C-alpha positions in Angstrom: -31.7 20.1 18.3 -34.7 21.4 20.4 -32.5 24.2 21.8 -31.3 25.1 18.4 -34.8 25.1 16.9 -36.1 27.3 19.8 -33.2 29.8 19.5 -33.6 30.1 15.7 -37.4 30.1 15.8 -37.8 27.1 13.5 -39.0 23.5 13.7 -36.9 20.4 14.4 -37.2 19.3 10.8 -35.6 22.5 9.6 -32.7 22.0 11.9 -32.3 18.5 10.7 -32.3 19.6 7.0 -29.6 22.2 7.7 -27.4 19.8 9.7 -27.7 17.1 7.0 -27.3 19.4 4.1 -30.7 18.7 2.7 -32.6 21.1 0.4 -35.7 23.1 1.2 -34.3 25.7 3.5 -34.0 29.4 2.5 -30.6 31.1 2.9 -31.9 33.4 5.7 -33.4 30.5 7.7 -30.2 28.4 7.2 -28.1 31.4 8.5 -30.3 31.7 11.6 -30.0 27.9 12.3 -26.2 28.0 11.8 -25.9 31.0 14.0 -27.9 29.2 16.7 -25.6 26.1 16.3 -22.5 28.2 16.7 -23.9 30.0 19.7 -25.0 26.8 21.5 -22.0 24.6 20.5 -24.4 22.0 19.0 -22.8 18.8 17.6 -24.6 16.2 15.6 -25.0 12.9 17.4 -23.3 10.5 15.0 -24.1 7.5 17.2 -27.8 8.2 16.7 -27.3 8.5 13.0 -25.6 5.1 13.0 -28.5 3.5 14.7 -30.9 5.1 12.3 -29.0 4.6 9.0 -26.9 1.6 9.8 -23.7 3.3 8.5 -20.8 4.9 10.5 -19.2 6.8 7.6 -15.8 5.4 8.7 -13.5 3.0 6.9 -10.5 1.1 8.2 -7.0 0.8 6.7 -4.6 -1.8 7.8 -1.0 -1.3 6.7 2.2 -3.3 7.3 4.0 -0.3 8.8 2.9 3.3 8.9 6.6 4.4 9.1 7.4 2.8 5.7 7.7 5.6 3.1 5.9 3.4 0.5 2.7 3.5 2.5 2.6 7.3 2.9 1.1 8.1 -0.6 -1.1 5.0 -0.3 -2.5 6.1 3.0 -3.1 9.6 1.8 -4.9 8.4 -1.4 -7.2 6.2 0.7 -7.9 9.1 3.0 -8.7 11.5 0.1 -11.1 9.1 -1.5 -12.8 8.4 1.8 -13.1 12.1 2.5 -14.7 12.7 -0.9 -17.4 10.2 0.1 -17.9 11.9 3.5 -16.1 9.2 5.4 -13.5 9.2 8.1 -10.4 7.0 7.9 -9.1 5.0 10.8 -5.8 3.1 10.3 -3.3 0.9 12.1 -0.1 -1.2 11.5 0.0 -5.0 11.5 3.8 -5.0 11.8 3.8 -7.9 9.4 2.2 -10.1 12.1 -0.8 -12.1 11.0 -2.3 -12.3 14.5 -2.0 -8.6 15.0 -3.6 -8.0 11.6 -6.5 -10.3 12.6 -7.0 -8.5 16.0 -6.9 -5.1 14.3 -9.3 -6.0 11.6 -11.8 -7.5 14.0 -11.4 -4.5 16.4 -12.3 -2.2 13.5 -15.3 -4.3 12.6 -16.4 -4.3 16.2 -16.5 -0.5 16.0 -18.8 -0.8 13.0 -16.5 0.5 10.2 -18.4 0.4 6.9 -15.4 -1.1 5.0 -11.8 -2.3 5.3 -8.8 -1.7 3.0 -6.2 -4.3 4.0 -2.6 -4.9 3.2 -2.5 -8.5 4.4 0.2 -9.9 6.7 -1.3 -13.4 6.9 -2.4 -16.0 4.4 -5.7 -17.0 5.8 -8.5 -14.5 5.9 -11.5 -16.7 6.5 -11.9 -14.9 9.8 -13.3 -12.0 7.8 -16.0 -14.0 6.0 -18.7 -13.4 8.7 -17.9 -9.6 8.6 -18.1 -9.5 4.8 -21.4 -11.4 4.9 -22.6 -8.8 7.5 -21.9 -6.0 5.0 -18.4 -4.9 5.7 -17.0 -4.1 2.3 -13.4 -5.4 2.1 -10.7 -4.8 -0.5 -7.1 -6.1 -0.3 -4.1 -4.1 -1.6 -0.5 -5.0 -2.6 -1.1 -8.7 -1.8 -4.1 -11.0 -2.3 -6.3 -12.3 0.5 -5.6 -15.9 1.7 -8.3 -18.6 1.3 -11.2 -16.3 0.5 -12.4 -14.7 -2.8 -12.1 -10.9 -2.4 -11.2 -7.8 -4.4 -7.5 -7.2 -4.6 -5.5 -4.3 -6.2 -1.8 -5.2 -7.0 1.2 -3.8 -8.8 2.7 -6.0 -11.6 5.5 -7.3 -9.3 6.4 -10.1 -11.7 6.6 -7.9 -14.8 8.4 -5.1 -13.0 11.1 -7.6 -11.8 11.5 -9.0 -15.2 12.0 -5.5 -16.6 14.5 -4.5 -13.9 16.6 -7.6 -14.3 16.4 -7.6 -18.1 17.7 -4.0 -18.0 20.8 -5.2 -16.1 21.2 -8.1 -18.5 21.0 -5.7 -21.5 23.8 -3.7 -19.9 26.1 -6.7 -20.1 25.6 -8.2 -16.6 25.6 -12.0 -16.3 26.1 -12.5 -12.5 23.1 -10.7 -10.9 22.2 -11.1 -7.2 18.7 -10.8 -5.8 18.0 -9.8 -2.2 14.3 -9.9 -1.2 11.8 -10.0 1.6 10.4 -13.1 3.3 9.4 -15.7 0.7 5.9 -16.2 2.2 5.1 -12.6 1.2 3.3 -12.4 -2.1 5.3 -9.4 -3.4 8.6 -11.0 -2.6 7.7 -14.3 -4.2 6.5 -12.6 -7.4 9.6 -10.5 -7.6 11.8 -13.6 -7.2 9.7 -15.3 -9.9 10.3 -12.3 -12.2 14.1 -12.3 -11.5 14.3 -16.0 -12.2 12.2 -15.7 -15.4 14.5 -12.9 -16.7 17.6 -14.9 -16.0 16.2 -18.0 -17.6 15.0 -16.1 -20.6 18.5 -14.9 -21.2 19.9 -18.4 -20.8 21.8 -17.4 -17.6 22.4 -19.7 -14.7 21.5 -18.6 -11.2 23.9 -19.8 -8.4 22.3 -20.5 -5.1 24.6 -17.9 -3.5 23.2 -15.2 -5.7 19.7 -15.3 -4.2 18.6 -14.5 -0.6 15.2 -13.9 0.9 14.4 -13.1 4.5 14.1 -10.2 6.9 14.9 -6.8 5.3 16.7 -5.4 8.3 20.2 -3.9 7.7 22.1 -6.6 9.5 20.9 -9.5 7.3 21.0 -7.5 4.1 24.5 -6.3 4.8 25.7 -9.8 5.5 24.2 -11.4 2.3 25.3 -8.5 0.1 28.9 -8.7 1.3 28.8 -12.5 0.6 27.5 -11.9 -2.9 30.1 -9.3 -3.6 33.0 -11.6 -2.4 34.6 -14.7 -3.6 36.2 -15.7 -7.0 33.0 -14.9 -9.0 31.2 -12.1 -7.2 28.0 -10.6 -8.7 28.5 -7.5 -10.8 24.9 -6.3 -10.2 22.2 -6.5 -7.5 18.5 -6.4 -7.9 17.0 -5.2 -4.6 13.6 -6.5 -3.7 12.2 -3.4 -2.0 13.2 0.1 -0.8 14.5 -1.0 2.6 16.9 -3.5 0.9 17.9 -0.9 -1.7 18.9 1.7 0.9 21.1 -0.7 2.8 22.7 -1.9 -0.4 23.4 1.8 -1.4 25.3 2.2 1.8 27.4 -0.9 1.2 28.2 0.0 -2.4 29.3 3.5 -1.4 32.1 2.0 0.7 33.4 -0.3 -2.1 36.0 0.7 -4.7 34.7 -1.7 -7.4 31.6 -0.4 -9.1 28.5 -2.6 -8.9 25.2 -1.9 -10.7 22.0 -1.7 -8.7 18.3 -1.7 -9.6 15.8 -1.5 -6.7 12.1 -2.3 -6.7 10.2 0.7 -5.2 11.3 4.3 -5.5 12.3 6.2 -2.4 13.0 9.8 -1.4 16.3 11.3 -2.6 17.0 8.3 -4.9 17.4 10.8 -7.8 19.8 13.0 -5.8 22.4 10.3 -5.1 25.4 10.0 -7.3 24.8 8.0 -9.3 21.0 8.3 -9.0 19.3 5.0 -8.2 17.6 3.1 -11.0 14.3 1.8 -9.7 11.2 -0.1 -10.7 8.6 2.3 -9.4 5.1 1.4 -8.2 2.3 4.0 -8.0 1.4 3.6 -4.4 -1.1 6.4 -4.5 -2.9 4.7 -7.5 -3.0 1.4 -5.5 -4.8 3.2 -2.6 -7.1 5.2 -4.9 -8.2 2.3 -7.0 -8.8 0.1 -3.9 -10.8 2.7 -2.1 -12.9 3.5 -5.2 -13.7 -0.2 -5.4 -14.6 -0.2 -1.7 -17.1 2.6 -2.2 -18.6 0.9 -5.3 -19.4 -2.1 -3.0 -20.8 0.2 -0.3 -23.0 1.8 -2.9 -24.5 -1.7 -3.6 -22.7 -2.6 -6.8 -23.1 -6.3 -7.3 -19.6 -7.0 -8.6 -17.8 -10.3 -8.5 -14.4 -10.2 -6.7 -11.8 -8.7 -9.1 -8.0 -8.9 -9.3 -6.8 -5.5 -10.5 -3.2 -5.2 -11.5 -1.5 -1.8 -12.0 1.7 -1.4 -14.2 5.1 -0.5 -12.8 7.7 1.8 -14.4 11.4 1.5 -14.8 13.2 4.7 -14.1 16.9 4.7 -15.2 19.0 7.1 -13.2 22.5 5.8 -13.4 23.1 3.0 -10.9 21.5 0.4 -13.1 23.5 1.5 -16.1 27.0 0.9 -14.6 28.7 -1.7 -16.8 30.2 -4.9 -15.4 33.9 -4.8 -14.5 36.0 -6.4 -17.2 36.9 -10.0 -16.4 
């Protein structure tokens, strides 16, 4: 800063005002300072600013899997809100591993992020209590925190599942299978609860063989889908618990002669271009990220808000696969 001030013929305070975007500098003086900055390759010392102001202007985002298409719009929304507040986003994947989530969250805290947006993999987040007390604003997304009171922004997983299954029932289906994620995951449990509630409300029984929760890899999903579609009373429709399950089921149904209805939870790229198009219960992933990060910056601004549970609606998008009628008995 001394070199810049000497080259521009101004005082240190003037350089500081220009660098920090503060008022009180004439356009001509600002130009001389910026020209000096460019000529000397000056860069602001953010480490010194952290020591002085106690903020790093960085926030951390912990996702399940950066490669999952669902998290792309969410990640972008978090980044855009952070950018609007002059903050940098640092993110990483937990790979659905609670210990990896914990290590990543504490590593980000050790690097003095101002706040965390977390899609939790574990069910015990007491390890974050000291960090939250120390001022690290924390908001959970998609799933609630475990064993602590904290802000959470969710989709209406239960209501969305009820609507998706009720749509199949309204189309005449009585034997509807459900393939979902691990039952310990909040979203999977809520979607199963919605499926069960819709079937119960319609007075329909649910055979044990019609429901399967577990890993969403193609091998398991393929096996359970074939089992549901076989036997003397196969299901006539499948409600898929997330986009990974839906994609695998689409491949299986494409190879079968007998038409089977399909509704998936989560939209996915090209779902509208398949024939038939895939009927989905769509979440607004970008809205989840945006609302969560807005809440984070409200806390960083000092808003004394009690922990809130914010639930966003889902939307049923009929495209054809969920409107296939059951095969005549």
